[in-house]
Structure formats: structure tokens, C-alpha cells
C-alpha positions in Angstrom: 54.8 -8.4 84.5 58.0 -10.4 85.0 60.5 -10.8 82.1 60.1 -14.6 82.1 56.3 -14.4 82.0 56.4 -11.9 79.1 58.9 -14.2 77.2 56.5 -17.2 77.7 53.6 -15.2 76.3 55.6 -14.3 73.3 56.4 -17.9 72.6 52.9 -19.3 73.2 51.5 -18.6 69.7 54.5 -20.3 68.1 54.2 -23.4 70.4 50.4 -23.6 69.6 51.1 -23.3 65.9 53.6 -26.2 66.0 51.2 -28.4 67.9 48.4 -27.4 65.4 50.6 -28.4 62.5 51.3 -31.9 64.0 47.6 -32.5 64.7 46.6 -31.4 61.2 49.3 -33.7 59.7 47.8 -36.7 61.5 44.1 -35.8 60.8 42.5 -38.8 59.0 45.8 -40.5 58.7 46.9 -38.2 55.8 49.9 -36.1 56.5 49.5 -32.4 55.7 51.6 -29.3 55.7 49.1 -26.5 56.5 50.7 -23.9 58.8 48.6 -21.5 60.8 50.2 -19.3 63.5 47.9 -19.3 66.5 46.6 -15.9 67.4 47.5 -14.3 64.1 44.4 -12.9 62.4 43.6 -11.1 59.1 40.7 -8.9 58.2 37.4 -10.7 58.6 38.8 -12.5 61.7 40.3 -15.3 59.4 43.5 -17.0 60.5 46.6 -15.8 58.6 48.1 -18.8 56.7 51.8 -18.9 56.1 52.7 -20.8 52.9 55.4 -23.4 53.2 58.5 -23.3 51.0 57.0 -26.3 49.1 53.8 -24.4 48.5 55.6 -21.3 47.2 57.7 -23.4 44.9 54.6 -25.3 43.6 52.7 -22.1 42.8 55.8 -20.8 41.0 55.9 -24.0 39.0 52.2 -23.6 38.1 53.0 -20.1 36.9 55.8 -21.4 34.7 53.7 -24.2 33.3 50.8 -21.9 32.5 53.1 -19.2 31.0 54.8 -21.8 28.8 51.7 -21.9 26.5 50.9 -19.1 24.1 47.3 -18.2 24.9 45.0 -17.5 27.8 45.6 -20.1 30.5 44.2 -20.6 34.0 45.2 -23.2 36.5 44.0 -24.1 40.0 44.8 -26.9 42.3 43.0 -27.4 45.6 43.9 -29.7 48.5 40.5 -31.3 49.1 41.0 -32.0 52.8 42.5 -28.6 53.7 40.5 -26.5 51.2 43.7 -24.6 50.3 44.1 -23.6 46.6 47.2 -22.7 44.6 46.6 -21.1 41.2 47.9 -19.2 38.2 45.5 -16.8 36.6 42.9 -18.7 38.5 40.2 -16.0 38.9 39.6 -15.1 35.3 36.3 -16.5 33.9 37.2 -18.8 31.0 34.8 -20.7 28.6 34.0 -24.1 30.1 32.4 -25.8 27.0 31.6 -29.4 28.0 33.0 -29.0 31.5 29.6 -27.4 32.2 28.1 -30.9 31.9 29.3 -31.4 35.4 26.8 -28.9 36.8 23.9 -30.4 34.8 24.7 -33.9 36.3 25.0 -32.4 39.8 21.8 -30.5 39.6 20.0 -33.6 38.3 21.5 -35.7 41.2 20.3 -33.1 43.7 16.8 -33.8 42.3 17.5 -37.5 42.8 18.5 -36.8 46.4 15.3 -34.8 46.9 13.2 -37.7 45.5 12.1 -35.7 42.4 14.0 -37.7 39.8 14.4 -41.4 39.3 17.5 -42.3 37.3 15.9 -45.6 36.4 13.0 -43.9 34.8 12.8 -44.7 31.1 13.5 -42.0 28.5 13.3 -41.9 24.7 15.5 -39.8 22.4 14.0 -39.0 19.0 15.2 -36.9 16.0 13.8 -33.7 17.4 16.0 -34.2 20.5 19.3 -34.3 18.6 21.7 -31.4 19.0 25.1 -31.0 17.3 28.8 -31.8 17.4 29.7 -34.8 19.6 26.7 -37.0 20.2 27.5 -40.8 19.9 23.8 -41.8 20.4 22.8 -39.9 17.2 23.7 -42.9 15.0 21.2 -45.1 16.8 18.5 -42.4 16.4 19.3 -42.0 12.8 19.1 -45.7 12.0 16.3 -46.8 14.3 14.4 -43.6 14.7 14.8 -43.6 18.5 17.1 -44.3 21.4 15.5 -45.9 24.4 17.3 -45.8 27.8 17.0 -44.3 31.2 18.2 -41.1 32.8 21.1 -42.8 34.6 22.4 -43.9 31.2 22.0 -40.4 29.8 24.1 -39.1 32.7 26.8 -41.6 32.0 26.8 -40.7 28.2 26.9 -37.0 29.0 29.8 -37.2 31.4 31.9 -40.2 30.4 31.4 -39.8 26.6 30.5 -36.0 26.5 27.3 -36.7 24.5 25.7 -33.3 23.8 22.2 -34.7 23.1 22.3 -36.8 26.3 23.3 -33.7 28.2 20.6 -31.5 26.8 17.9 -34.0 27.5 19.1 -34.5 31.1 19.2 -30.7 31.4 15.5 -30.4 30.5 14.7 -33.1 33.0 16.7 -31.2 35.7 14.6 -28.1 35.1 16.6 -26.1 32.5 19.5 -23.7 32.6 18.0 -21.4 35.2 17.5 -24.2 37.6 21.1 -25.4 37.2 22.3 -21.8 37.8 20.1 -21.5 40.9 21.6 -24.7 42.2 25.1 -23.4 41.7 24.2 -20.2 43.5 22.4 -22.0 46.3 25.6 -24.1 46.9 27.7 -20.9 46.9 29.8 -22.2 44.1 31.3 -18.8 43.3 32.8 -18.0 39.9 30.8 -20.5 37.9 28.2 -19.5 35.2 26.3 -22.4 33.6 25.0 -20.6 30.5 22.7 -22.4 28.1 22.1 -25.7 26.4 24.5 -26.9 23.7 22.1 -25.9 20.9 21.8 -22.2 21.8 25.3 -21.8 23.1 27.1 -23.3 20.1 24.9 -21.6 17.6 25.5 -18.2 19.2 29.3 -18.7 19.2 29.1 -19.3 15.4 26.9 -16.2 14.8 23.7 -18.4 14.2 20.3 -18.9 15.7 19.5 -22.5 16.4 17.4 -24.4 13.9 16.6 -28.1 14.4 17.7 -28.9 10.9 21.3 -28.2 12.1 21.2 -31.5 14.0 21.3 -33.5 10.8 24.5 -34.5 9.0 26.7 -31.5 8.2 23.9 -29.0 8.2 25.3 -26.9 11.1 28.8 -26.7 9.5 27.4 -25.7 6.2 25.2 -23.0 7.8 28.2 -21.7 9.8 30.3 -21.5 6.6 27.7 -19.2 5.1 28.0 -16.7 8.0 30.0 -13.7 6.8 33.5 -13.7 8.3 33.0 -10.4 10.1 29.9 -11.7 11.7 31.6 -14.9 12.7 34.5 -12.9 14.2 32.2 -10.6 16.2 30.3 -13.6 17.6 33.5 -15.5 18.4 35.1 -12.5 20.1 31.9 -11.6 22.0 31.8 -15.1 23.5 35.5 -15.0 24.5 35.1 -11.5 26.1 32.1 -12.6 28.2 31.6 -16.4 27.9 28.0 -17.4 28.6 29.4 -20.5 30.3 32.4 -18.7 31.9 33.9 -20.1 35.1 37.2 -19.5 36.9 39.7 -22.3 37.4 39.6 -21.5 41.2 35.8 -21.7 41.2 35.8 -25.1 39.5 38.6 -26.6 41.6 37.0 -25.5 44.8 33.6 -26.8 43.7 35.1 -30.2 42.9 36.8 -30.2 46.3 33.4 -29.6 47.9 32.0 -32.5 45.8 34.8 -34.8 47.0 34.2 -33.8 50.6 30.5 -34.8 50.3 29.2 -31.2 50.7 27.1 -31.0 47.6 25.3 -34.3 47.2 24.3 -37.4 49.2 27.0 -40.0 49.7 25.2 -42.3 47.1 25.1 -39.5 44.5 28.6 -38.4 45.2 29.9 -42.0 44.7 27.9 -42.4 41.5 29.1 -39.2 39.8 32.7 -39.8 40.8 32.5 -43.4 39.5 31.3 -42.1 36.1 34.0 -39.4 36.0 36.6 -42.1 36.6 35.4 -43.8 33.3 35.7 -40.6 31.2 36.8 -41.6 27.7 37.5 -38.1 26.3 40.8 -36.4 26.8 43.0 -39.5 27.7 46.1 -37.4 27.0 45.2 -34.4 29.0 45.6 -34.3 32.8 45.1 -38.1 33.1 48.2 -38.8 31.1 50.4 -36.8 33.5 49.2 -38.6 36.7 51.7 -41.2 38.0 50.9 -44.9 38.1 48.8 -45.6 41.2 46.9 -42.3 41.1 43.2 -42.3 40.4 41.9 -39.7 37.9 38.2 -38.6 37.7 37.9 -35.8 35.1 35.7 -34.0 32.6 37.0 -32.3 29.4 35.7 -29.4 27.4 36.6 -28.4 23.9 35.2 -25.4 22.0 34.9 -24.2 18.4 37.7 -23.1 16.2 37.7 -19.9 14.2 40.5 -18.6 12.0 42.9 -21.2 13.5 42.1 -20.2 17.1 40.3 -22.5 19.7 37.8 -21.1 22.2 38.1 -23.3 25.2 40.3 -26.4 25.7 39.9 -27.7 29.2 40.3 -30.6 31.6 39.2 -30.6 35.2 38.9 -33.3 37.8 39.9 -35.0 41.1 43.3 -36.7 41.4 43.7 -39.2 44.3 47.1 -40.3 45.5 47.8 -43.9 46.5 47.6 -42.8 50.1 44.1 -41.4 49.6 45.0 -37.7 49.5 42.9 -35.8 47.0 43.5 -32.8 44.8 40.9 -31.0 42.7 42.4 -29.7 39.5 41.2 -27.3 36.8 43.4 -26.6 33.8 41.7 -24.2 31.3 42.8 -22.6 28.0 40.5 -19.8 27.1 41.9 -19.3 23.7 45.0 -20.5 21.9 46.6 -21.2 18.5 49.1 -23.7 19.9 49.0 -27.2 18.4 47.0 -29.8 20.4 50.0 -31.8 21.4 51.5 -28.7 23.1 48.2 -28.1 25.0 48.1 -31.7 26.2 51.7 -31.5 27.3 51.0 -28.5 29.4 48.1 -30.2 31.1 50.1 -33.3 31.8 52.8 -31.1 33.4 50.2 -29.8 35.9 49.3 -33.4 36.9 53.0 -34.3 37.3 53.7 -31.2 39.3 50.8 -31.9 41.6 52.0 -35.4 42.2 55.6 -34.3 42.9 54.3 -31.6 45.2 52.3 -34.1 47.2 55.3 -36.4 47.5 57.5 -33.5 48.7 54.9 -32.7 51.3 54.8 -36.3 52.5 58.6 -36.5 52.7 58.8 -33.3 54.7 56.1 -34.4 57.0 57.9 -37.7 57.7 61.0 -35.7 58.5 59.1 -33.5 60.9 57.4 -36.4 62.7 60.4 -38.7 62.9 63.9 -37.8 64.0 66.9 -38.7 61.9 67.5 -41.9 63.9 63.9 -43.0 63.3 62.7 -42.0 66.8 59.8 -39.7 67.5 60.8 -36.1 67.4 60.4 -34.1 70.6 57.5 -32.1 69.2 55.6 -35.0 67.6 56.0 -37.5 70.4 53.5 -36.1 72.9 50.8 -35.7 70.2 51.3 -38.9 68.2 52.9 -41.5 70.4 49.6 -43.3 71.0 48.5 -43.1 67.3 49.2 -45.5 64.4 52.5 -44.8 62.5 52.2 -43.0 59.3 52.5 -45.3 56.2 55.7 -45.2 54.2 
């Protein structure tokens, strides 16, 4: 083989990699920075992906943000279009608390897509349906004896207002906890455990067994206060050691990315659940408060019980959409902490701000790669992009 031919073969993977980068950057009109060297393979015949300097800096920043809070913190950010995830302690199962309402809603919508559930079907909530903790519809049931609505309204109450009674009633209509877990498994949403309804889960965390009388007034809190401290501690620690609703930040972020790509539900159901999540009222000072103006935030919070000054589960997860349409799925989870609430919210906001800054950095670098310093097409980009619309900005 001649020297020139051997030299050309050595250069070929690099040339193909550069061309691939340009094509990926232009896919769907949203510039990207994924770098894959053609011909390079890892075990399992998967392409070897080389992180960019911006990505390495972003992951380092996530680590610094997560480590800044005293407690158990997990963070994951997934580029929806590329399916690439950056994380800090992102594989550890952490308690979801009300984040798990997402999976109830999705399993219910899967039944809607299959023609097995009508969201317009009427439903009545009575006293025997009430649960505990946050349930805004309880006051209507208490004063009128019933709450009449439909399943679509219950879904909105469960997600946007985190109503526990609405969620548990929707869960029963979806088929129960096992059906939700089966749906998660069928969709190959790894690292996510649904657990149980709010009644059983919250009672077990407190060292109690559910009794319907706990749904009235302060009955649950009074019963919990009567549990011996040692028993409370054992139940609390057992939950944190192996949360019945445990899920990893990476698992949640990648599941939300699948949702955003339309891989889990029909287009109609995907649009519906995302519209509800955009109206979430809980946690306005968590990840939402860190998103810059012009970014859309669809999110679901989760907040667990406190024992001896320590919280079990303080979370916010969702989808952040940049003004240019680029989407990032985010999961910020605190498994346990004694830090004051303002510090927790500050940490979550820092993740949103870092994600937005990371996106802007990628955009700027892509513009530099596509255009020369004098505003002309670069030599690499011109052959692939000359006949395509110019990138915005």
C-alpha cells in the first residue's frame, strides 16, 4: 500500500467525524455539539462519544452545585434531541415522593391512548376516598360531602396542584400500583420504581399502618406523634435506605426526554400532560426560578416527610425548553438533608441557570464552527450547509 493511500485512510475517520458533527448541528434547525469519531467503537458495538470541553465543564459545574449542599443530592440533565445525559450522583435511587405522580398520569394516558379510559368520564370523590397531606379538594368534600368532576380534572389536580387524593383515585382507575410499574417496565424506563399509593407509602414512612380515620383533620399527625421515637427512626431510615418509590435522577431525566420525543404516549396525550406540567403551581422557587426569561418550564415537584429535623425527599424534575426550541430534561433530587429550604431552592435554581448557560455556550461555539470570522461559510460547513437556511442568531 502506498504511503499516500495509507495516510488518506488514517484521515478518513476524522473527516467523517467532522462531517457528522456539521450534519448533527443542522438537524431540525437546532445546533448541537455531539462529537462521534467515525469508526471508533466501544464494547457492545456502540460509538465512542468524545465529550466536548463545554460538556466537561458543564458536568464539573453540576458536581460543584450538587456538592455545595449538605445532604444526599443527585442531578441529571439530558439533551432531549441527542439523548446525551450529564449527571452528578445520578444513578443512586432517591425517594421521589410526589414526582411519582408523573408515572400515574402517564400510565393513565396510556390507557386513554388504548381506548380504555375516557378523561371526560365523570367521577365522584367522597370522604372514603380522601388521603392525607396536600389535597386541596378535601375542603370541598368536607363541606359538601362529595367532589364531582372527571378524570381529566383529577389528572390536572394531581400534577399541577399535587393533590394526593386526586392522584390516588386516578391510580385506582389506571389499574393500581402494579399496573403502573408494569407500564414503566414495558417502556424500558430503567431506574424508576413507582411504589405504592400515598396512603400506604406515607403511613409506612411514619411507622404506621393506614387507617381511613387519618384522612380527617390532624388525625394522621396525632397518630404519628404517638409512634415511639425509635420506631419512627427505624421506619424513616428503612425508607431512605431502600425507598419504595426510589428512582435515579438519570432514570427520570431520560424518561422525560423520551416523553418529550413522543416515544411514550400519543401526540395528543403528550401535548396534554406537558401543558399541565407547564401550569404546575407547586415549587415556583425550585428549578423554575432559575430558568432565564424566555425559557419554558414544565415540571413536577416532590416533598417528603420530616423527622428529627431531616427531610426525606425534596425534588423537582421537568423539561426546560430554550427560546430556540432546544429541550433539556432535568432531575434535581435531594434524598435527605437538614439544610434550610432557601438553600435547597438556591441549589436547584443553580442547575437551571447552569443548563441555560451551557446551552448558550454550545450555540455560540456552533455558530463559530459554521461561520468564519468574517461571516462567510467555513470551509468545512459550506459543502454541507450552503443550500440550507441560515441558523438563527
